[in-house]
C-alpha positions in Angstrom: 0.0 0.0 0.0 1.6 3.3 -1.1 1.6 6.6 0.8 -1.3 8.1 -1.1 -3.5 5.1 -0.5 -2.7 5.2 3.2 -3.6 8.9 3.4 -6.8 8.3 1.5 -8.0 5.5 3.9 -7.0 7.5 6.9 -9.0 10.5 5.7 -12.0 8.2 5.1 -11.7 6.7 8.5 -11.4 10.1 10.2 -14.4 11.4 8.3 -16.4 8.3 9.3 -15.4 8.9 12.9 -16.5 12.6 12.7 -19.8 11.7 11.2 -20.6 9.0 13.7 -20.2 6.0 11.4 -18.1 4.2 14.0 -18.4 0.7 12.4 -16.9 1.9 9.1 -14.2 3.9 11.0 -13.2 0.7 12.9 -13.0 -1.3 9.7 -10.8 1.2 8.0 -8.5 1.8 10.9 -8.1 -1.9 11.6 -7.2 -2.4 7.9 -4.6 0.3 8.2 -3.2 -1.2 11.4 -2.7 -4.5 9.6 -1.0 -2.9 6.6 1.2 -0.3 8.4 4.5 -1.1 10.0 4.8 -0.3 13.7 7.8 1.9 13.1 5.8 4.1 10.7 5.1 7.7 11.8 1.5 7.2 10.9 1.0 4.2 13.1 0.2 6.1 16.3 -2.4 8.3 14.6 -4.1 5.2 13.2 -4.1 3.6 16.7 -5.5 6.7 18.2 -8.3 6.8 15.6 -9.1 3.2 16.3 -9.2 3.7 20.0 -11.6 6.6 19.7 -13.8 4.5 17.3 -13.9 1.6 19.8 -14.8 3.9 22.6 -17.6 5.7 20.7 -18.9 2.3 19.4 -19.2 1.0 23.0 -16.4 -1.6 22.4 -15.0 -0.6 25.8 -12.8 -3.7 26.3 -11.0 -3.2 23.0 -10.6 0.5 23.6 -9.0 -0.1 27.0 -6.7 -2.8 25.6 -5.6 -0.5 22.8 -5.0 2.4 25.2 -2.9 0.1 27.4 -0.8 -0.9 24.4 -0.3 2.8 23.5 0.8 3.6 27.0 3.2 0.7 27.1 4.9 1.1 23.7 4.7 4.8 22.8 6.8 7.9 23.4 6.0 10.3 26.3 3.6 12.5 24.3 1.7 9.6 22.8 1.6 7.9 26.2 0.0 11.0 27.7 -2.8 10.9 25.2 -3.4 7.2 25.9 -3.5 7.9 29.7 -6.1 10.7 29.1 -8.4 8.6 27.0 -8.0 5.6 29.4 -8.9 7.9 32.3 -12.0 9.1 30.4 -13.1 5.5 29.7 -12.5 4.1 33.1 -13.6 7.1 35.1 -10.3 7.5 36.9 -8.7 10.9 37.3 -5.9 11.9 34.9 -3.8 13.1 37.8 -3.8 9.6 39.3 -2.9 8.0 36.0 0.0 10.4 35.5 1.2 9.9 39.1 1.2 6.1 38.5 3.2 6.6 35.4 5.8 8.8 37.2 6.1 6.3 40.0 7.0 3.4 37.6 10.8 3.4 37.2 10.5 1.4 33.9 8.7 4.2 32.2 10.4 7.1 30.5 10.5 10.4 32.5 9.7 13.7 30.9 11.2 16.1 33.5 14.3 17.1 31.6 13.9 20.6 30.1 14.1 21.1 26.3 17.3 22.8 25.2 16.3 25.8 23.1 18.1 26.2 19.8 19.4 29.3 18.1 18.2 30.6 14.7 21.6 29.9 13.2 21.3 26.2 14.2 17.8 26.1 12.7 19.0 27.6 9.4 21.7 25.0 9.1 19.1 22.2 9.9 16.8 23.6 7.3 19.5 23.6 4.6 20.4 20.0 5.4 16.9 18.5 6.0 14.2 20.7 4.4 15.8 22.4 1.4 15.7 19.3 -0.8 12.0 18.9 -0.1 11.4 22.6 -0.7 13.2 22.4 -4.1 11.1 19.4 -5.1 7.9 21.1 -4.1 9.0 24.2 -6.0 9.4 22.1 -9.1 5.9 20.6 -8.6 4.5 24.2 -8.1 5.9 25.4 -11.4 4.5 22.3 -13.2 1.1 22.9 -11.6 1.2 26.6 -12.6 2.0 25.7 -16.2 -0.9 23.2 -16.2 -3.3 25.9 -14.9 -2.2 28.4 -17.5 -2.4 25.9 -20.3 -5.9 24.8 -19.2 -7.0 28.4 -19.0 -5.9 29.0 -22.6 -7.7 25.8 -23.7 -10.9 27.0 -22.0 -10.7 30.4 -23.8 -10.0 28.7 -27.2 -12.7 26.2 -26.7 -15.2 28.9 -25.8 -14.2 30.8 -28.9 -14.5 27.8 -31.2 -17.9 26.8 -29.9 -19.1 30.5 -30.2 -17.7 30.7 -33.8 -19.5 27.5 -34.7 -22.8 28.6 -33.2 -22.7 32.0 -34.7 -21.7 31.2 -38.3 -23.4 27.8 -38.8 -26.5 27.6 -36.6 -27.5 31.2 -35.7 -26.3 33.6 -38.4 -26.5 36.7 -36.3 -24.0 39.1 -34.8 -23.9 37.4 -31.4 -20.4 36.0 -31.2 -19.4 38.0 -28.1 -22.5 36.9 -26.2 -21.9 33.2 -26.9 -18.2 33.7 -26.1 -19.0 35.2 -22.7 -21.6 32.5 -22.0 -19.0 29.8 -22.8 -16.5 31.4 -20.5 -19.1 31.6 -17.7 -19.9 27.9 -18.2 -16.3 26.8 -18.4 -14.9 28.9 -15.5 -16.3 26.7 -12.7 -14.7 23.6 -14.3 -11.4 25.5 -14.7 -11.6 26.6 -11.1 -12.1 23.0 -9.8 -9.1 21.9 -11.9 -7.0 24.7 -10.4 -7.9 23.7 -6.8 -7.2 20.1 -7.5 -3.7 21.0 -8.9 -2.9 23.0 -5.8 -4.1 20.2 -3.5 -2.2 17.5 -5.3 1.1 19.3 -5.6 1.1 20.2 -1.9 -0.3 16.9 -0.5 1.4 15.9 2.7 3.9 18.8 2.5 2.7 20.7 5.6 2.8 17.6 7.8 6.4 16.8 6.8 7.6 20.4 7.4 6.1 20.8 10.9 7.1 17.3 12.0 10.7 18.1 11.1 10.6 21.4 13.0 9.2 19.7 16.0 11.8 16.9 15.9 14.5 19.6 15.7 13.2 21.5 18.7 12.3 18.5 20.8 15.5 16.8 21.6 13.8 14.8 24.5 11.2 13.2 22.2 8.3 14.4 24.5 6.3 16.2 21.8 4.1 14.7 19.1 2.3 16.0 16.0 -1.1 15.4 14.5 -2.4 17.1 11.4 -6.0 17.0 12.8 -7.6 16.0 16.1 -11.0 14.7 16.7 -14.3 16.3 17.7 -13.8 15.7 21.5 -10.3 17.3 21.3 -11.8 20.3 19.4 -14.3 20.8 22.3 -11.4 20.7 24.7 -9.6 23.4 22.7 -12.7 25.5 22.6 -13.1 25.2 26.4 -9.4 26.3 26.8 -9.9 29.2 24.4 -12.9 30.4 26.5 -11.1 29.8 29.8 -8.1 31.9 28.6 -10.4 35.0 28.8 -8.3 36.6 26.1 -11.2 37.4 23.8 -14.2 37.2 26.1 -16.2 40.3 25.4 -19.9 39.8 24.9 -19.5 39.9 21.1 -16.6 37.4 21.1 -17.9 34.2 22.8 -17.0 31.6 20.2 -19.5 29.0 18.8 -17.3 27.7 16.0 -13.7 26.4 16.2 -11.6 24.7 13.6 -8.0 23.4 14.3 -5.2 21.7 12.5 -1.5 20.9 12.9 -1.6 20.1 16.6 1.4 19.6 18.8 1.0 18.1 22.2 3.1 16.5 25.0 5.2 17.7 27.9 7.7 20.4 28.6 9.3 19.3 31.9 6.4 18.2 34.0 3.9 20.6 32.3 1.3 19.4 29.7 1.2 21.5 26.6 -1.0 21.8 23.5 -0.3 23.9 20.4 -2.3 24.3 17.2 -3.3 26.5 14.3 -7.0 27.5 15.0 -9.8 29.5 13.5 -12.4 30.8 15.9 -15.7 32.4 14.8 -19.0 33.6 16.3 -22.3 33.7 14.5 -24.5 36.5 15.6 -27.1 39.0 14.3 -26.5 42.7 13.6 -28.6 43.7 16.6 -26.7 41.4 19.0 -23.3 42.8 17.8 -24.5 46.4 18.0 -26.0 46.3 21.5 -23.1 44.2 22.9 -20.5 46.6 21.5 -22.5 49.6 22.8 -22.7 48.2 26.3 -18.9 47.6 26.3 -17.9 50.9 24.8 -16.8 53.5 27.3 -14.2 56.2 27.3 -11.2 55.1 29.4 -10.0 58.7 30.1 -12.2 60.9 32.2 -14.9 58.3 32.7 -15.3 59.4 36.3 -16.1 63.0 35.2 -19.9 63.4 35.6 -20.2 65.7 32.5 -18.5 63.1 30.3 -20.5 60.3 31.8 -23.8 62.1 31.3 -22.9 62.9 27.6 -22.0 59.3 27.0 -25.2 58.0 28.5 -27.2 60.5 26.3 -25.3 59.4 23.2 -25.9 55.7 24.1 -29.6 56.4 24.6 -29.9 58.1 21.2 -28.1 55.3 19.4 -30.3 52.7 21.0 -33.4 54.7 20.1 -32.3 54.8 16.4 -31.7 51.1 16.4 -35.1 50.4 17.9 -36.8 52.6 15.3 -35.0 50.8 12.5 -36.1 47.4 13.8 -39.6 48.7 14.3 -39.8 49.9 10.6 -38.5 46.6 9.4 -41.2 44.7 11.4 -43.9 47.0 10.1 -42.7 46.4 6.5 -42.8 42.6 7.1 -46.3 42.8 8.6 -47.6 44.8 5.6 -46.0 42.4 3.2 -47.6 39.4 4.9 -51.0 41.2 4.8 -50.6 41.8 1.1 -49.3 38.3 0.6 -46.0 39.6 -0.9 -42.8 37.8 -0.4 -40.5 39.6 1.9 -36.8 38.7 2.3 -36.9 38.4 6.1 -34.0 35.9 6.0 -31.8 38.7 4.6 -32.9 41.1 7.3 -32.2 38.8 10.2 -29.6 36.5 8.7 -26.8 36.0 11.2 -23.3 36.7 10.0 -20.0 35.2 11.0 -17.5 37.3 13.0 -13.9 36.1 13.0 -12.7 36.3 16.6 -9.2 34.8 16.1 -7.1 33.1 13.5 -3.5 32.0 14.2 -1.4 29.9 16.6 -2.9 29.0 20.0 -0.9 27.5 22.8 -2.0 26.1 26.2 0.2 24.9 29.1 -1.3 23.3 32.2 0.8 23.6 35.3 0.4 21.2 38.3 -0.5 24.2 40.6 -2.8 27.2 40.1 -1.8 30.9 40.0 -3.2 32.9 42.9 -4.4 35.6 40.5 -5.0 36.3 36.8 -2.7 38.2 34.5 -3.4 39.4 30.9 -0.8 40.7 28.4 -2.5 42.3 25.4 -1.1 44.1 22.4 -1.6 47.9 22.4 -4.5 48.4 19.9 -7.1 51.0 19.4 -9.8 48.5 20.4 -8.2 48.0 23.8 -8.1 51.7 24.4 -11.8 52.4 23.8 -13.2 49.2 25.5 -13.4 48.7 29.2 -10.8 46.3 30.6 -11.7 46.6 34.3 -13.0 43.1 34.4 -9.4 41.9 33.7 -8.2 43.6 36.9 -6.0 46.6 37.5 -3.4 48.0 35.2 0.1 46.6 35.8 3.1 48.8 34.9 6.4 47.0 35.0 9.9 48.3 35.1 10.6 47.3 31.5 9.8 50.4 29.4 9.9 48.4 26.1 7.4 45.9 27.4 5.1 48.8 28.5 5.3 50.4 25.1 4.4 47.1 23.3 1.7 45.7 25.6 -1.1 46.6 28.0 -0.9 44.4 31.1 -3.7 43.7 33.5 -3.9 41.6 36.7 -5.5 40.9 40.0 -2.3 41.3 42.0 0.6 43.7 41.5 2.8 41.5 43.6 2.2 38.1 41.9 2.3 39.8 38.5 5.9 40.8 39.2 6.7 37.3 40.4 5.3 35.6 37.3 6.6 38.2 34.8 10.2 37.6 35.4 13.0 39.5 33.7 13.8 36.4 31.5 10.1 36.0 30.5 9.8 39.7 29.6 13.0 39.7 27.6 11.7 36.7 25.6 8.4 38.5 24.9 10.1 41.8 23.8 12.6 40.1 21.6 9.9 38.0 19.9 7.7 41.1 19.3 10.7 42.9 17.7 11.4 40.1 15.3 7.9 38.9 14.5 5.8 42.1 14.9 2.7 40.0 15.6 -0.2 40.6 17.9 0.5 38.4 20.9 -2.1 37.8 23.6 -1.1 36.0 26.8 -3.1 35.0 29.9 -2.3 33.3 33.2 -5.5 31.9 34.6 -6.0 29.1 37.2 -2.7 27.3 36.4 -3.1 27.6 32.6 -0.9 29.8 30.4 -2.6 30.6 27.1 -0.8 32.3 24.2 -2.5 33.4 21.0 -0.5 34.8 18.1 -2.6 36.3 15.2 -2.0 35.3 11.6 -4.1 36.2 8.6 -3.1 33.1 6.7 -2.3 29.5 7.2 1.4 28.8 7.7 3.0 26.4 5.2 -0.1 26.3 3.0 1.2 25.6 -0.6 0.7 28.7 -2.7 0.6 28.4 -6.5 1.8 32.0 -7.3 4.5 32.3 -4.6 7.8 30.5 -4.4 8.1 27.8 -1.7 11.8 28.4 -1.1 11.1 31.3 1.3 12.6 30.9 4.8 10.2 33.4 6.5 7.3 31.0 7.4 9.8 28.4 8.7 11.4 31.1 10.9 8.1 32.4 12.2 6.8 29.0 13.2 10.2 28.1 14.8 10.4 31.3 16.8 6.7 31.1 17.9 7.2 27.6 19.3 10.5 28.5 20.9 8.8 31.5 22.6 6.0 29.3 24.1 8.4 26.5 25.3 10.7 29.1 26.7 7.9 30.8 28.7 6.8 27.4 30.1 10.4 26.6 31.2 10.8 30.0 32.8 7.7 29.4 34.8 8.8 25.9 35.8 12.1 27.4 37.1 10.5 30.4 38.8 10.1 29.1 42.4 8.7 32.4 43.7 5.4 31.7 42.0 4.9 28.4 43.8 6.4 29.6 47.1 3.8 32.5 47.3 1.1 30.0 46.6 2.2 27.6 49.3 3.0 30.4 51.8 
């Protein structure tokens, strides 16, 4: 069975699992398990899908047996996943399972910190291990681009030939241009489908190979693992973490849709981490967005001044009145249309729209102990200036002037904020912001550190009109992952945090 057939069967099995056809998912994953060698990098992902399918199909004994096999024979990151699913199946706490694992001297420990690499080391690694694959992909990209251009020319010529034949042999009128345009309109969707298939085929499996090699380079301890996609239960967990981070929790930004891919999970020291590319959206009506924004909107400067407060309340009342009148007019129009039995496009009036809350890299680290208070590090933006942030706590001003210029910091405790935001951690954040110039959001809530870095595009997605030999996306991903791992290791070494909690 070749690589393309394996990927095809895996996608079918994953789709069957997502749609609830667990019997078919079991059949496909069992077939792959028999065909794939144990040493293959795909073997764990197939086992994981099979374990989930067993569990969802109520084949509990088989699910437990497979989880036990994963725990016994896998690396630390894979073993952690097996422990979590086994704890879910058996009803035992994950903490007890992890404690049992740590107390077993025969099992591999994950307490050794990851040694962070320099950008020069990463460049040398890319030249030796990634450049040949990038050159091969660039060759495929040029071939795909030539195919797209040639197919476009063929569509134009075919449309012209058909139009010429219709005009001069069947309908002898001056209507060549009309038929030509109609032909282009009919052939354009076919050409577009062909273009998309060319792009998908030439970049098939490329993203997975790139990210896996970057992770292998960073993770010298073999404690991190990669999965191109996770399952529905894992997506719910990511959505819960996103909500819990409180980074985007205004009334208008409570998510009800999340999509994730390219997930990295495992341990950094004794801390569980998860890292993925996510898209988070919210579906809401115009009225909901308007009223929620209006209730949050408040001047930050001079809000205690009674004159400014009175003017703001008057302005809010006028805007709410205008909105009420608009809605009232629309309802009257609908009522009149129903009375006259005229169709009225009410679905257009009240049709909800999608609002993109966040797109980019999202990282979660769960520490064994909780922080005493919350801390939020947000980029300095116009939105943060005009919206109230009092629910995040008091403003924290640290001794690092560069950090204060780049970020707005809020927290419940001035003292613990200074314990957590050590000099090393602040330097990492400032250096990353200088290099990447990205909007970075960080929260410390209940023993969880959540980091969100905005991107307006998918990293490593093959592009047909852009060369694939650029080092920029590789560097951005490497530096983002290094930043997150570095923050976790700084917090693991920062004994002041845990001493204040215990004291």
